[in-house]
N, C-alpha and C positions, 0 to 999 in steps of 0.2 A: 321861513327859516327852517332848515332841516336840523332836527335835534335827534341825537342818538344817546343811548344809555350804555355805559360800561359798568358791570357790577362784579362784586366779589366780597369775600369776607376780609381780604387784605390783612392777614395776620402774620407778617406785615406785608405791605406793598413791596413787590420785587421789581427788578429791572425788566423782567418779562411782562409784568402787568403794565409797567410804564410804557413799554414798547407798543403794546396793543392800544393803550389810551392815546399815545402820540399819533399812531397811524389813523385811529378813528378821528382825532382832531383835525387831521389833514383832509378828511373826506366829508366832514359835516360842519355846519355853521356853529353848532353848539353841542358839547358833550357834557352830560351830567353823570358823574361817577356815583353809583349807588353803593354805599358801604353797608353791607348787611351784617347784623350781629351774628347770625347763624348759630343758634344755640345747640344745634346737633353736632357741631364739630367739637371734638375733645381737645384738650391740651392747648387751649387758646392762651397766647402769651400776653396779648394786649386787650385793654378794655375797648368797647365800641368808640368811646370818645377819643382814646389814644389813636386808634386806627384812623379815625376821621382826621385827626391832627396830622398824622403822618402822610395820609393821602393828599390832604390840602397842600402840605409843604412840597410834596413830590411833583404836583401838577401846577404849582404856582407860576411856572414859566410859560404856561399855555393860556393865552388870553381868552380862549373860547371854551375852557374847561372849568367846571365847578364840581364840588363834591358835597354830598349830604348823607346822613344816616337814615336808614329806612328799615323798620322792623317787620314790614309786611311783605306782600307778594311783589315780585319784580314787575310783573305785568301791570299791576296797579300803579307802581312808581312811574313806569314809563308813561302811562296814560295821564297821570297827575302832572307830568312835566311836558306834555305835548310831544312826546317822542313816539315815532312809529317804527324805530329800529333799535334793537338790542345788539350790541357788538360784543362778541365773546371770543377769546383766544382759545385755540386748541393746540395741544402739544403732540397728540398721538390719537390712535383710533379709539382708545378708551374715552378720552375727552370728547371726541367727536360723537360717539354713541350717546354719552350722557347729555351733551348739549343739544343733540338732535331731539331727544325725548323732551327736554325742557322747552325747546322751541315749539314743539307741537302743543304742549300744555299751555304755554303762554299765548299761543295763537287761539287756543280754545277759549281762553279767558277774554282776550281782546283780539278779534279776528283781523283787525287792520295792522297788527303788530308783526313785523318781520324780524328775523334773527340773522345777523351776518356773522359768519364764523371766519376768523382770521387765523391762518396757520401761524404758529409761533415762529419768530425769527430763529434762524439756525443757532445763533449764540445762546438762545434762551430755551431751547427745547427741553433741557433737563432741569429748569428752574421750577421751584414750587415754594410756597410759603412754609411748608413743613421742613424742607431742606434749609431754608433761610433761618428758621427757628433753631435748628440744630447748630448752625454756624454761630448764631448768637449765644446759645447756651454754652458752647465750647470755646467761646471767645476767639473765634477765627476772624481774619480780616473780612470786613463786610462789604467793602467797596465793589467787589466783583459780583455781588448779589443784590444789593439794595441801592436805590438812588442816593447819590452822594449827599444830597441836601438833608436826608433823614438820618444818616448814620450817627451824627452827634446826638440827635433826639432819642434814637433807639438806645444808645449807650446810657444816656441820662435816665431814661425810663427804667432800664434794667437795674441801675444803681439804686434808684428810689424804691424799687420793689424789694430789694434786699433788706432795707431798713425797716 
């Protein structure tokens, strides 16, 4: 069985993320989505548990995709799940450069680990979780940016944070 890992902080998961996961699911027998807390990122909107809940809801339609939280190194997550491929989406050359460096690091940790970079679909090249958080903060329609299945959950989570 060919297993791949898709990873990110998913704060929140966007249609761009979902596009990469869906494309990976079409290429591999099993895809495990690694939700990383990523303490270095500032202005996080959702807790790790909320992010996992949103990701699981967004990928529920794919029978060969699952999601887990992981606080450690991505290379170790891949090894622990029997994956020899990490699939990452890239929107531009800046993303490519960062992902290329990470691929080298991950391969240094686990030499059998490959990284597959998928170019963002044209409709999603401008998408980012930062942009999605701004749309949420300013109460913009979210269906253009987030998977439809999570929009009610996001709105409910935001309401509960107010109280």
